[in-house]
N, C-alpha and C positions, 0 to 999 in steps of 0.2 A: 230431545232436540238440544243441540249445543247452544251456548250463549252466542257464538259467532253467527249461527243460523238465525237466531231470534233477532239479532241486531242487524242482519244483512241489508234490510230495506233502508236503515239509517246510514249505512256506509256507502251505499251505491245510489246514485240518482239514475232513474230510468229515462230521464228526458233525452239524453243522447241516443239511447236505443229506440225510443219512440220516434225520434227525428229520422234515424236511419231507415226504419220501416215505412215511415211516411214518404221519404225520398224514393225508396224502392217501388212502392205502389204508384207514386206519381210518375216515375220514369217509365213504368210499364203501361199505365193507363192512358198516357197521352197519345199513344199510337193506336189504341183500340178502335176509335171511330173511323180510321182511314186505312188500316193495314189491308183489309180485303180489297179495297179499291187500288192500293199500291201494287198488290200482287197481280191484279188484272192489267194494270198499266205496264207491268214488266213481262206480260205474255202469259200469265197463269190463269187458272180458274178456281172453282171451289175445291177441286181435288187437290191442287197444289197448295191452296190455303190450308186445307185440313191437314195435309202432311206437314206443313210448316208448323202448325199448332202442335203436332205430335213430336217434333224434333226436340223441343226443350225438355219435356218430361222424360223422353227416352234417354237423353244424355244425363239428365239428372239422376236417373236410375243407376248410372255408372258412378258419377261423381259424388252424389249426395251421401251415401253411406261412408265413403272414404273420408269426406270432409267432417262428418259427424264424429267418427272415431278419432280423427286427428284433434278435433276440438276437446275431446275428453282427455287427450294425452298432453297437448301443448298449450291448451287454453282457447277460450272462445274468441277473444279479441283478435288473435292472429288469423283465425279462419274467417272471421267476419271481414277483416281487411282484405284477405286474399280473394274472397268471394266478390266483394265490392269492386276490386280492381278488375276482376274478370268481367263483371257487368259493364264497366266503363270501356274495356277493350272491345266487347261485343258491339257496343253502340258505335264505336269508331269504325269497326268493320262494316256495320250497317250503312254508315255514311258513304263509304266507298261505292256501294251499289248504285248511288245516284250519278256517279261520274264515269263509270265504265261503259264501253260500247255495248249495245244490245245484240251480242253475238248469240245465235241460236245453236244449241248443241243438238237437240233433236226436237221433232214435232210429231204430235199425234192428234187424232180426231176423237172428240167426245161430244155426243149429241149433236153432231153435224157442226161443231165448232172446232176451229183449229187452235190447239193449245201448244204454246211454245215454252220450252225450258231454256231460259236464257242465262247469260252470265250474271246479270243483276240478281236473278232469282237464286242462282247458286250461291252468291255472296250472302244473300239474306239467310239461306239455310245454314251456312257456316257460322254466321253471327249468332243465330239462335242456338246452334249446337254448342258453341263455345260458352255461351251464357248458361246453358243447362249444365254443362260439365262443371262449372265453377259455381253453380247456383245453389249453394247451401246456406245463403244468408238468412232467409226466413226461418229455416229449421234450427239453425245454430242460435239465432236470436231467441227462439223459444226456450232452448236449453239455458241460455244466459239468464233469461227471466226466471226460470225455475231455480237457478242457482241463488239468486238474490231475493227470492220471495219467501215469505213465511206462510204457514197454512192459513193465517188470518188474512193475508193480503194477496194470496195467489190468484184467486178468481178475479179480483179487482184489477190486478196488474195485467192479466191476460186480456181482460176486457179493454183496458186502456191501449194495449198494443194493437188489438184488432181495430179499435176506433181510429188509431193513428193511420193504419194502413187504409182503412176505408175513407178517411179524409183525403188521402192521396188519390183514391179512385174518384172522389168528387172533383177535386181541383184539376186532375189530369184532363178529363174530357172537356171541361170548360176552357182550359188553356188551348187544347187542341182545336176547339171550334173557333176561338179567336184568331189563332195563328193561321188556320186553314183559309181564312178569308183574305189573307195577304198573298202576294206573289211568292211562289216556291214554298208554299206553306208546309208541305209534307217534309221537305228537307229541313226547314227551320225547326219543325217539331222534333225531329230526330236529333238535331244538334242540341236542342234544349234538353233532351233526355240524357245526352252525353254529359252536358254540363251539370245536370242534377246528380248524376252518378259520381262526378268528380267531387262535388260538395260532400257526398256521402263518404268518400275516401278520407277527406280531411277531418270529418267529424269523428270517424272511428279512430284515426291515427292520433288525434290530439285531445279528444274529449271523453272517449269511452275507456273506463277502467277495466282491467281484467277481473273476471268474476271467479275464476277457477285457477288454483295453484298448479294443477297438473299432477298433484300427488294423490294416490288412491285413498279411498276411505276404508274404514275397518272391514267392510264386507265385500270389497271389490274383488278379492281373490276368489271368493266363493262364487261371485256372480260372473266372473270372466275367467273360467278355468282353461279355456283353450282359445284357438283362433276363431271358433265359431261364434256367431252373435248370440250370446246367452239370453238376450232380451226376449227371444221367442219362447223361452221357458218361463218367463214371468207370468204369474197368474193374470188372466183376463186380457193381456196384451194381444195375443193372436186374434181373438174374436173381435176386439176393437179395430184392429187393422183391416180385417175382412169387411166389417160393416162400413168402416170409413172409406175403403176402396170402392165398394159398390155404390154408396151414396154420392161420393164425389167424382166417380167416373161419369155420372150423369151431369154433375156440376161442370166438369171439364167439357162435356159435350155442348153445354150451353154456351160457354165462352168461345168455343171453336166454330159453332154452327149458327148462333143467332145473328152475328154480323152478316153472314151470307143470306140468311132468311130475310133480314131487314132490307138488304140491298135488292134481292131478286123478287121476293113476294110482296113485301110491304112498300117497295120502291122508295125507301128512305135514302138520304144522302148523309155524309158525315155530320152535318149540322143537326140532323134529327136523331142520329144514333148517340151522339155525345150526351144530350139531356137525358136519355133513357138510362145510361150508366150513372149519371149524376144522381138521379132520383133513387135508383137502386142502392147506391152507396150511402146516400143521405139517410135512408131508412135504417141501414145497418149501423150507422153511427148512433142514431137515436136508440136503437135496440140495445147496442152494447154499452151505452152510457147510462142514461136514466132508466131505461127499460130493465137492464140486468140488475141495476142497483135495487130496484123495487122487487123484481121477481126472485132474486136470490134470497130474500127474507121469507119467501113463501114456498119455494120449490127447490129440490136438490138438483145437482148437476145432471144426473141421469134423466130425470123428468124433463129438463130443459133440452137436453140433447135429442130425446125422442120427439118432443113437440116441434123442434126446429126441423127435423127430418120430415115430419108430416106436412109442414107448411111448404117445404121445397117440392114435395110431390104435387101439391095443389098448384104450385107455381107452374110446373111444366104443363099441367092441364090448361092453364090460361094461355100459354104460348102456342096452343094449337089453333087459336082463333086469329083472325086478321083485323079484328076491331081494335083500334088504338087504345080505347079506354080499358078493355079487358087485358090487353098486353101490359099496360101500366099497372093494373091490379096485380099482374104477375110479377112486375118489378118490386112492388111493395111486399108481396109474399116472399120473394127471394131475399129482400133485405131483412125481413123478420126472421125467416127460417135460418139463413146463414148467420145472422146476428146472434141467435140463440145457440145454435149448434156448435159453431167453431170455437168460441172461448170456453164453452162447457166441455167440449171434447179435450182441449188442451189442458184444462184444469184437472180433468179425470186422469189423463195420461201422465201428468206431472207427479202423480202420487205413486206411480208404478216404478219399480226398480230402485236402484241406488243412484247416488250422485254421479258416479262414474259411467252410468249408462244413459244419462240425459241426452248427450249429443247423438248417440247411436239411435235410440228409439225416436228421437224427434226428427230425424231425417227420413224415417220410414214413410210418413204420409206423402212427402214430396217425392221420395224415391219410387213410390207406387204410381207416380204419374198423375196425381190428382190435384196438384196445386199449380195454377198457371202463372203465378207471380214470380 
């Protein structure tokens, strides 16, 4: 390891990066408690809501690998800035949906209910698609953190970044609940999301240093011999991607369908859905903070990854019940499981490949459509 790599943590402060990840999670989570209700107000139902949830990862599948490769060539900071500007633009498009007329393009019947596909819904789809297309911020942030971390601080830094994101998921639903109690609460919440994204743009522009010079390392020629992504040839990476996809496919199902389940079966409103996500994220913060600090001294990354996956399986079992206490037990299991698995996975993945492959392989989880943020 070079002296530059050993001292990288001293040269770079991760506080701006943590703030950007907090802002990204906060901007997304503030709409979680009411998005399903908003879709219904605009004429849609659970099918439309599910399709809307799929739009972001579908377009991220297109844009994510491109942004990752660009970050390897021209630097992380520029791509983070581009991605954050894209998120800001998507929220501005989202706001437009509140002011356009409810023109119906077509109507169909599902379970004896008339479902309308309206102009506001179309605008919401465009907003989510654009955000997905430019949505490489989390993945490139992971690559940035790998650039500046040493083997001794790698796991700790990834835990801090995950905690920053989960703190955003705690504050977001709380803010959403408070704003929803006011007149035009949904519109105010989306405007807040746009403002939060604007703050993220300024932080990246003025506070975040570039972590990568854009020059290849000694082994880059061997690792990138052609236009094909050589990362698939790196030992252990393909199987890790397959496992990650299968586990977090279920994870994405949760974020897409639980709000519908809460609204239809549990008869929850946004004020009840918000605290659920707050508890879930609070447990994740505890797990990724003092929890991981303790467990890292007794277990390795692979053991923590497997343990987290098992806890997530148990979580889905809890969500088959309608008892509120059992469902909140599921929220705790989700926080524990994801809190163990996510930073452990990133820490393992950061040891694979070379420096010039960080951006490429870090967009793969998001490009597989398994990260909703």
